C-alpha positions as CSV (number, residue, x, y, z in Angstrom):
1,M,62.2,-65.6,-157.8
2,A,64.9,-68.2,-158.0
3,D,67.1,-68.1,-154.9
4,N,70.3,-67.7,-157.0
5,N,69.1,-64.9,-159.2
6,R,69.5,-61.2,-158.5
7,H,66.2,-59.4,-158.0
8,I,65.3,-55.7,-158.4
9,A,62.0,-54.2,-157.5
10,F,60.7,-50.8,-158.5
11,I,58.1,-48.9,-156.6
12,C,56.4,-46.6,-159.2
13,S,54.7,-43.8,-157.3
14,K,54.5,-41.0,-160.0
15,G,52.2,-40.8,-163.0
16,N,54.1,-38.1,-164.9
17,L,55.5,-39.1,-168.3
18,D,59.1,-38.3,-167.3
19,M,58.7,-40.3,-164.1
20,A,57.3,-43.3,-165.8
21,Y,60.3,-44.0,-168.0
22,P,63.1,-44.6,-165.4
23,A,61.6,-47.8,-164.0
24,L,60.7,-49.0,-167.4
25,V,64.1,-48.4,-168.9
26,M,66.0,-49.8,-165.9
27,G,63.6,-52.8,-165.6
28,W,64.1,-53.6,-169.3
29,A,67.9,-53.4,-168.8
30,A,67.7,-55.6,-165.7
31,L,65.7,-58.3,-167.5
32,G,68.3,-58.2,-170.3
33,N,71.0,-58.9,-167.7
34,G,69.1,-61.9,-166.3
35,I,67.8,-60.0,-163.2
36,D,64.3,-60.8,-161.9
37,V,62.2,-57.7,-162.1
38,T,59.1,-56.7,-160.0
39,L,57.2,-53.4,-160.5
40,F,54.8,-52.2,-157.8
41,F,52.5,-49.3,-158.7
42,T,51.1,-47.1,-156.0
43,F,49.4,-43.7,-155.7
44,W,49.7,-41.7,-159.0
45,G,52.1,-44.4,-160.4
46,M,49.0,-46.5,-161.0
47,D,48.2,-44.1,-164.0
48,M,50.9,-46.1,-165.7
49,I,48.9,-49.3,-165.6
50,N,45.4,-47.8,-165.7
51,K,43.8,-48.6,-169.1
52,A,42.1,-45.1,-169.1
53,R,45.4,-43.2,-168.3
54,V,48.4,-45.1,-169.7
55,D,48.2,-43.5,-173.1
56,H,47.6,-40.0,-171.7
57,L,50.5,-39.4,-169.3
58,E,51.8,-35.9,-169.3
59,I,54.9,-33.9,-168.4
60,P,53.9,-30.7,-166.5
61,P,56.6,-28.1,-166.7
62,I,55.5,-26.2,-163.6
63,G,57.7,-27.3,-160.6
64,N,60.2,-28.9,-163.0
65,A,63.0,-26.4,-162.8
66,S,65.4,-28.7,-164.7
67,M,63.3,-28.8,-167.8
68,K,65.3,-27.3,-170.6
69,M,63.7,-26.8,-174.0
70,N,66.8,-27.9,-175.9
71,M,66.4,-31.3,-174.3
72,M,62.9,-31.4,-175.7
73,G,64.0,-30.5,-179.3
74,V,63.7,-26.7,-179.2
75,P,67.0,-25.1,-180.3
76,G,69.1,-23.1,-177.7
77,Y,69.6,-23.6,-174.0
78,I,66.3,-22.2,-172.8
79,G,64.7,-23.1,-169.5
80,I,61.0,-22.7,-169.0
81,P,60.5,-20.0,-166.5
82,Q,58.4,-21.4,-163.7
83,W,55.7,-18.7,-164.2
84,M,55.3,-20.0,-167.8
85,G,54.6,-23.5,-166.7
86,G,51.3,-22.5,-165.3
87,L,50.1,-20.9,-168.6
88,P,47.2,-22.7,-170.3
89,G,48.5,-25.2,-172.9
90,M,52.1,-25.6,-171.4
91,T,51.5,-29.1,-170.2
92,P,50.2,-30.4,-173.5
93,F,53.0,-28.5,-175.3
94,A,55.8,-30.1,-173.1
95,T,54.1,-33.5,-173.4
96,A,53.9,-33.3,-177.2
97,L,57.6,-32.2,-177.4
98,M,58.7,-35.2,-175.2
99,N,56.5,-37.7,-177.1
100,D,57.8,-36.5,-180.4
101,K,61.4,-36.7,-179.2
102,M,60.9,-40.2,-177.8
103,K,59.3,-41.3,-181.0
104,K,62.2,-40.0,-183.1
105,L,64.6,-41.9,-180.9
106,G,62.6,-45.1,-181.3
107,V,61.7,-45.3,-177.6
108,P,58.7,-47.5,-176.9
109,T,55.6,-45.8,-175.4
110,V,54.8,-46.5,-171.8
111,R,52.2,-49.1,-172.9
112,E,54.6,-50.8,-175.2
113,Y,57.3,-50.9,-172.5
114,L,54.9,-52.4,-170.0
115,Q,53.9,-55.1,-172.5
116,M,57.5,-55.8,-173.3
117,L,58.3,-56.1,-169.6
118,S,55.3,-58.4,-169.0
119,D,56.1,-60.6,-172.0
120,A,59.8,-60.9,-170.8
121,G,58.7,-62.1,-167.3
122,A,58.6,-59.0,-165.2
123,K,56.0,-59.2,-162.4
124,M,53.6,-56.2,-162.0
125,Y,51.4,-55.5,-159.1
126,A,49.0,-52.7,-158.0
127,C,48.9,-51.4,-154.5
128,K,45.8,-52.5,-152.6
129,M,45.6,-49.3,-150.5
130,S,45.8,-47.1,-153.5
131,V,43.4,-49.2,-155.5
132,D,40.9,-48.9,-152.7
133,M,41.6,-45.2,-152.2
134,F,40.9,-44.5,-155.9
135,G,38.0,-46.9,-156.3
136,L,39.7,-49.1,-158.9
137,K,39.4,-52.8,-159.7
138,Q,41.6,-55.4,-161.4
139,E,39.7,-54.9,-164.7
140,D,40.8,-51.2,-164.7
141,F,44.4,-52.2,-165.3
142,I,46.3,-53.2,-168.5
143,E,47.0,-56.8,-169.2
144,G,50.1,-58.0,-167.4
145,V,49.2,-56.6,-164.0
146,Q,49.2,-59.9,-162.1
147,A,47.3,-58.9,-158.9
148,I,46.4,-56.2,-156.4
149,V,48.6,-56.7,-153.3
150,T,49.2,-55.1,-150.0
151,A,52.5,-53.3,-149.2
152,G,53.2,-56.2,-146.8
153,D,52.6,-58.8,-149.6
154,F,55.0,-56.8,-151.8
155,M,57.7,-56.8,-149.1
156,D,57.3,-60.6,-148.7
157,M,57.5,-61.1,-152.5
158,T,60.6,-59.0,-152.9
159,E,62.6,-60.2,-149.8
160,G,66.3,-59.8,-150.6
161,A,65.6,-57.7,-153.7
162,Q,67.2,-54.3,-154.4
163,I,64.3,-51.9,-154.1
164,I,64.2,-48.6,-156.0
165,F,61.6,-46.0,-155.2
166,I,60.6,-43.7,-158.1
């Protein structure tokens, strides 16, 4: 990080599809504005960089009281009642709706966004504690993840940065 550049760091702790995009979109916007970007993946957020999971992120409707079907492409202003979110097939249904909507809007997939961020100079790291807890290794992660680091290392690397926890 250059001393005169602004720096933003995102802590990605969630692996749901709807929780993956905020850091990716804001990180891409930051890079476009000349801001240094670091992404730190911890706990379930590591699904975003896990080769086996990155293309299979889902959006579970249960517990997501703000999910409205019209936002997902279904006509009308219908919320999904919480009891329906637990029905078999609701998570794949909601996931398919969101993926279809994103594709129609020309939004890159999570994998594509991560590649774009990496290619543009964003730094990406996996949390050592979470890696150890889940029994993962560097080779489990997509290309572009630079290293597995401790929370302390992350703090040292992002000193002076604006930190956003997602």
